[in-house]
VMD Tcl script that builds the backbone (N, CA, C; Angstrom):
set m [mol new atoms 252]
animate dup $m
set s [atomselect $m all]
$s set {name element resname resid chain x y z} {
  {N N MET 1 A -5.422 -18.197 -23.399}
  {CA C MET 1 A -4.977 -16.949 -22.832}
  {C C MET 1 A -5.139 -15.764 -23.784}
  {N N PRO 2 A -5.258 -15.943 -25.100}
  {CA C PRO 2 A -5.435 -14.790 -25.972}
  {C C PRO 2 A -6.662 -13.962 -25.624}
  {N N ALA 3 A -7.741 -14.591 -25.138}
  {CA C ALA 3 A -8.928 -13.828 -24.779}
  {C C ALA 3 A -8.635 -12.907 -23.596}
  {N N ARG 4 A -7.811 -13.353 -22.676}
  {CA C ARG 4 A -7.463 -12.523 -21.532}
  {C C ARG 4 A -6.438 -11.462 -21.894}
  {N N ALA 5 A -5.603 -11.742 -22.858}
  {CA C ALA 5 A -4.515 -10.831 -23.193}
  {C C ALA 5 A -5.044 -9.456 -23.576}
  {N N ARG 6 A -6.177 -9.371 -24.201}
  {CA C ARG 6 A -6.691 -8.072 -24.604}
  {C C ARG 6 A -7.319 -7.318 -23.431}
  {N N HIS 7 A -7.505 -7.988 -22.290}
  {CA C HIS 7 A -8.080 -7.350 -21.115}
  {C C HIS 7 A -7.018 -6.877 -20.129}
  {N N ILE 8 A -5.765 -7.169 -20.412}
  {CA C ILE 8 A -4.682 -6.712 -19.553}
  {C C ILE 8 A -4.111 -5.447 -20.178}
  {N N ASP 9 A -4.143 -4.366 -19.421}
  {CA C ASP 9 A -3.727 -3.077 -19.974}
  {C C ASP 9 A -2.216 -2.879 -19.891}
  {N N ALA 10 A -1.762 -1.797 -20.476}
  {CA C ALA 10 A -0.327 -1.501 -20.535}
  {C C ALA 10 A 0.263 -1.270 -19.150}
  {N N ALA 11 A -0.504 -0.670 -18.260}
  {CA C ALA 11 A -0.008 -0.433 -16.901}
  {C C ALA 11 A 0.263 -1.757 -16.184}
  {N N SER 12 A -0.588 -2.745 -16.413}
  {CA C SER 12 A -0.380 -4.058 -15.788}
  {C C SER 12 A 0.887 -4.713 -16.326}
  {N N TYR 13 A 1.094 -4.600 -17.628}
  {CA C TYR 13 A 2.328 -5.137 -18.202}
  {C C TYR 13 A 3.548 -4.412 -17.623}
  {N N ALA 14 A 3.429 -3.105 -17.442}
  {CA C ALA 14 A 4.543 -2.335 -16.879}
  {C C ALA 14 A 4.852 -2.781 -15.456}
  {N N VAL 15 A 3.823 -3.045 -14.668}
  {CA C VAL 15 A 4.028 -3.516 -13.295}
  {C C VAL 15 A 4.751 -4.857 -13.302}
  {N N VAL 16 A 4.353 -5.756 -14.180}
  {CA C VAL 16 A 5.011 -7.064 -14.256}
  {C C VAL 16 A 6.480 -6.908 -14.648}
  {N N VAL 17 A 6.744 -6.071 -15.636}
  {CA C VAL 17 A 8.127 -5.881 -16.101}
  {C C VAL 17 A 8.981 -5.245 -15.001}
  {N N ILE 18 A 8.482 -4.199 -14.374}
  {CA C ILE 18 A 9.242 -3.535 -13.314}
  {C C ILE 18 A 9.500 -4.485 -12.148}
  {N N THR 19 A 8.478 -5.229 -11.756}
  {CA C THR 19 A 8.643 -6.180 -10.659}
  {C C THR 19 A 9.648 -7.256 -11.029}
  {N N PHE 20 A 9.612 -7.730 -12.264}
  {CA C PHE 20 A 10.567 -8.750 -12.694}
  {C C PHE 20 A 11.989 -8.203 -12.712}
  {N N VAL 21 A 12.145 -6.969 -13.177}
  {CA C VAL 21 A 13.479 -6.351 -13.186}
  {C C VAL 21 A 14.005 -6.220 -11.755}
  {N N LEU 22 A 13.163 -5.761 -10.853}
  {CA C LEU 22 A 13.583 -5.651 -9.456}
  {C C LEU 22 A 13.915 -7.021 -8.866}
  {N N PHE 23 A 13.151 -8.038 -9.251}
  {CA C PHE 23 A 13.434 -9.392 -8.797}
  {C C PHE 23 A 14.792 -9.864 -9.326}
  {N N ALA 24 A 15.072 -9.582 -10.581}
  {CA C ALA 24 A 16.356 -9.984 -11.165}
  {C C ALA 24 A 17.516 -9.270 -10.484}
  {N N VAL 25 A 17.359 -7.980 -10.203}
  {CA C VAL 25 A 18.403 -7.227 -9.504}
  {C C VAL 25 A 18.621 -7.807 -8.111}
  {N N ALA 26 A 17.544 -8.137 -7.415}
  {CA C ALA 26 A 17.669 -8.727 -6.076}
  {C C ALA 26 A 18.350 -10.086 -6.147}
  {N N ALA 27 A 18.049 -10.852 -7.190}
  {CA C ALA 27 A 18.682 -12.170 -7.334}
  {C C ALA 27 A 20.181 -12.029 -7.560}
  {N N ILE 28 A 20.572 -11.039 -8.342}
  {CA C ILE 28 A 21.998 -10.831 -8.600}
  {C C ILE 28 A 22.696 -10.298 -7.349}
  {N N GLU 29 A 22.052 -9.373 -6.678}
  {CA C GLU 29 A 22.674 -8.737 -5.522}
  {C C GLU 29 A 22.737 -9.663 -4.302}
  {N N LYS 30 A 21.654 -10.367 -4.028}
  {CA C LYS 30 A 21.583 -11.164 -2.806}
  {C C LYS 30 A 22.011 -12.611 -3.005}
  {N N GLY 31 A 21.999 -13.092 -4.213}
  {CA C GLY 31 A 22.309 -14.496 -4.442}
  {C C GLY 31 A 21.130 -15.379 -4.051}
  {N N LEU 32 A 21.373 -16.661 -3.939}
  {CA C LEU 32 A 20.310 -17.607 -3.600}
  {C C LEU 32 A 20.176 -17.713 -2.087}
  {N N THR 33 A 19.448 -16.772 -1.513}
  {CA C THR 33 A 19.226 -16.757 -0.068}
  {C C THR 33 A 17.732 -16.756 0.203}
  {N N HIS 34 A 17.413 -16.721 1.480}
  {CA C HIS 34 A 16.008 -16.691 1.899}
  {C C HIS 34 A 15.313 -15.423 1.396}
  {N N ASP 35 A 16.051 -14.313 1.342}
  {CA C ASP 35 A 15.461 -13.055 0.879}
  {C C ASP 35 A 15.011 -13.141 -0.578}
  {N N LEU 36 A 15.677 -13.979 -1.342}
  {CA C LEU 36 A 15.288 -14.156 -2.739}
  {C C LEU 36 A 13.900 -14.794 -2.836}
  {N N LEU 37 A 13.595 -15.681 -1.917}
  {CA C LEU 37 A 12.265 -16.293 -1.904}
  {C C LEU 37 A 11.184 -15.248 -1.611}
  {N N ILE 38 A 11.507 -14.305 -0.762}
  {CA C ILE 38 A 10.556 -13.227 -0.478}
  {C C ILE 38 A 10.335 -12.381 -1.730}
  {N N GLU 39 A 11.406 -12.080 -2.433}
  {CA C GLU 39 A 11.286 -11.309 -3.680}
  {C C GLU 39 A 10.462 -12.072 -4.717}
  {N N ALA 40 A 10.676 -13.378 -4.792}
  {CA C ALA 40 A 9.894 -14.201 -5.724}
  {C C ALA 40 A 8.420 -14.185 -5.338}
  {N N GLY 41 A 8.141 -14.217 -4.052}
  {CA C GLY 41 A 6.750 -14.147 -3.586}
  {C C GLY 41 A 6.084 -12.843 -3.972}
  {N N VAL 42 A 6.807 -11.742 -3.850}
  {CA C VAL 42 A 6.270 -10.434 -4.233}
  {C C VAL 42 A 5.946 -10.422 -5.727}
  {N N PHE 43 A 6.845 -10.965 -6.532}
  {CA C PHE 43 A 6.621 -11.017 -7.980}
  {C C PHE 43 A 5.374 -11.848 -8.308}
  {N N LEU 44 A 5.262 -13.007 -7.676}
  {CA C LEU 44 A 4.118 -13.872 -7.954}
  {C C LEU 44 A 2.803 -13.254 -7.501}
  {N N VAL 45 A 2.824 -12.539 -6.393}
  {CA C VAL 45 A 1.608 -11.870 -5.929}
  {C C VAL 45 A 1.189 -10.784 -6.924}
  {N N SER 46 A 2.145 -10.040 -7.447}
  {CA C SER 46 A 1.830 -9.000 -8.439}
  {C C SER 46 A 1.186 -9.611 -9.675}
  {N N VAL 47 A 1.769 -10.683 -10.174}
  {CA C VAL 47 A 1.221 -11.343 -11.362}
  {C C VAL 47 A -0.174 -11.901 -11.070}
  {N N LYS 48 A -0.343 -12.509 -9.909}
  {CA C LYS 48 A -1.645 -13.088 -9.551}
  {C C LYS 48 A -2.718 -12.003 -9.476}
  {N N LEU 49 A -2.405 -10.869 -8.882}
  {CA C LEU 49 A -3.384 -9.783 -8.801}
  {C C LEU 49 A -3.781 -9.262 -10.175}
  {N N ILE 50 A -2.821 -9.173 -11.070}
  {CA C ILE 50 A -3.120 -8.706 -12.428}
  {C C ILE 50 A -3.991 -9.717 -13.161}
  {N N LEU 51 A -3.694 -11.005 -13.013}
  {CA C LEU 51 A -4.513 -12.029 -13.664}
  {C C LEU 51 A -5.930 -12.062 -13.088}
  {N N MET 52 A -6.049 -11.858 -11.776}
  {CA C MET 52 A -7.376 -11.811 -11.167}
  {C C MET 52 A -8.164 -10.615 -11.669}
  {N N SER 53 A -7.495 -9.493 -11.866}
  {CA C SER 53 A -8.152 -8.302 -12.403}
  {C C SER 53 A -8.656 -8.553 -13.815}
  {N N ALA 54 A -7.835 -9.203 -14.631}
  {CA C ALA 54 A -8.243 -9.514 -16.002}
  {C C ALA 54 A -9.438 -10.462 -16.014}
  {N N LYS 55 A -9.418 -11.457 -15.131}
  {CA C LYS 55 A -10.532 -12.400 -15.070}
  {C C LYS 55 A -11.821 -11.703 -14.609}
  {N N ALA 56 A -11.701 -10.790 -13.656}
  {CA C ALA 56 A -12.871 -10.040 -13.197}
  {C C ALA 56 A -13.435 -9.186 -14.321}
  {N N ASN 57 A -12.561 -8.618 -15.141}
  {CA C ASN 57 A -12.998 -7.805 -16.273}
  {C C ASN 57 A -13.775 -8.654 -17.279}
  {N N VAL 58 A -13.269 -9.846 -17.579}
  {CA C VAL 58 A -13.954 -10.747 -18.512}
  {C C VAL 58 A -15.319 -11.144 -17.956}
  {N N THR 59 A -15.360 -11.468 -16.671}
  {CA C THR 59 A -16.619 -11.868 -16.042}
  {C C THR 59 A -17.625 -10.723 -16.053}
  {N N ALA 60 A -17.163 -9.510 -15.799}
  {CA C ALA 60 A -18.063 -8.354 -15.814}
  {C C ALA 60 A -18.633 -8.119 -17.212}
  {N N LEU 61 A -17.808 -8.277 -18.233}
  {CA C LEU 61 A -18.303 -8.110 -19.605}
  {C C LEU 61 A -19.339 -9.174 -19.963}
  {N N GLN 62 A -19.084 -10.417 -19.554}
  {CA C GLN 62 A -20.041 -11.487 -19.825}
  {C C GLN 62 A -21.358 -11.240 -19.101}
  {N N THR 63 A -21.284 -10.771 -17.864}
  {CA C THR 63 A -22.486 -10.474 -17.093}
  {C C THR 63 A -23.274 -9.343 -17.739}
  {N N SER 64 A -22.575 -8.332 -18.203}
  {CA C SER 64 A -23.235 -7.209 -18.862}
  {C C SER 64 A -23.951 -7.661 -20.139}
  {N N GLU 65 A -23.309 -8.522 -20.917}
  {CA C GLU 65 A -23.935 -9.032 -22.137}
  {C C GLU 65 A -25.185 -9.844 -21.817}
  {N N ARG 66 A -25.106 -10.655 -20.775}
  {CA C ARG 66 A -26.280 -11.451 -20.383}
  {C C ARG 66 A -27.415 -10.566 -19.902}
  {N N LEU 67 A -27.101 -9.525 -19.136}
  {CA C LEU 67 A -28.141 -8.613 -18.667}
  {C C LEU 67 A -28.778 -7.856 -19.832}
  {N N ASP 68 A -27.976 -7.488 -20.813}
  {CA C ASP 68 A -28.535 -6.831 -22.004}
  {C C ASP 68 A -29.490 -7.763 -22.744}
  {N N ALA 69 A -29.136 -9.042 -22.834}
  {CA C ALA 69 A -30.014 -10.009 -23.499}
  {C C ALA 69 A -31.317 -10.178 -22.726}
  {N N ILE 70 A -31.225 -10.214 -21.410}
  {CA C ILE 70 A -32.432 -10.337 -20.583}
  {C C ILE 70 A -33.301 -9.093 -20.743}
  {N N GLN 71 A -32.676 -7.922 -20.752}
  {CA C GLN 71 A -33.418 -6.665 -20.911}
  {C C GLN 71 A -34.148 -6.616 -22.244}
  {N N SER 72 A -33.492 -7.027 -23.308}
  {CA C SER 72 A -34.157 -6.995 -24.614}
  {C C SER 72 A -35.284 -8.022 -24.681}
  {N N ALA 73 A -35.121 -9.173 -24.024}
  {CA C ALA 73 A -36.189 -10.170 -23.998}
  {C C ALA 73 A -37.391 -9.640 -23.221}
  {N N LEU 74 A -37.139 -8.958 -22.114}
  {CA C LEU 74 A -38.240 -8.377 -21.343}
  {C C LEU 74 A -38.966 -7.292 -22.126}
  {N N GLU 75 A -38.226 -6.488 -22.857}
  {CA C GLU 75 A -38.867 -5.448 -23.661}
  {C C GLU 75 A -39.735 -6.048 -24.749}
  {N N ARG 76 A -39.280 -7.159 -25.349}
  {CA C ARG 76 A -40.092 -7.824 -26.382}
  {C C ARG 76 A -41.364 -8.410 -25.768}
  {N N LEU 77 A -41.275 -8.916 -24.547}
  {CA C LEU 77 A -42.457 -9.478 -23.895}
  {C C LEU 77 A -43.440 -8.393 -23.465}
  {N N GLU 78 A -42.924 -7.264 -23.002}
  {CA C GLU 78 A -43.781 -6.185 -22.531}
  {C C GLU 78 A -44.445 -5.427 -23.686}
  {N N HIS 79 A -43.773 -5.347 -24.808}
  {CA C HIS 79 A -44.286 -4.583 -25.945}
  {C C HIS 79 A -44.283 -5.460 -27.192}
  {N N PRO 80 A -45.213 -6.404 -27.264}
  {CA C PRO 80 A -45.243 -7.253 -28.461}
  {C C PRO 80 A -45.681 -6.441 -29.675}
  {N N ARG 81 A -45.120 -6.785 -30.789}
  {CA C ARG 81 A -45.483 -6.101 -32.046}
  {C C ARG 81 A -46.783 -6.708 -32.559}
  {N N THR 82 A -47.665 -5.841 -32.970}
  {CA C THR 82 A -48.945 -6.304 -33.535}
  {C C THR 82 A -48.824 -6.294 -35.040}
  {N N THR 83 A -49.141 -7.422 -35.640}
  {CA C THR 83 A -49.076 -7.526 -37.086}
  {C C THR 83 A -50.488 -7.536 -37.638}
  {N N ARG 84 A -50.723 -6.788 -38.697}
  {CA C ARG 84 A -52.044 -6.732 -39.304}
  {C C ARG 84 A -51.985 -7.141 -40.724}
}
mol reanalyze $m
mol bondsrecalc $m
mol representation Tube
mol addrep $m
């Protein structure tokens, strides 16, 4: 997870913290009822969306690096250096 941790921004952490605080307040206020399960679902969906965003960011960076490698290989093939 350390590789993903650097791809999660401060706003995402803030969303998780705020959602967790709201979940805790709902748990205290409502007790262990059906509504608490709905609050837990909202929290889990928020976390899942943030993790999916981080994974998409990592995948996009890897794709960009691979495309750069392909581009440099094509340039070397198109313009070979002549040695004399």
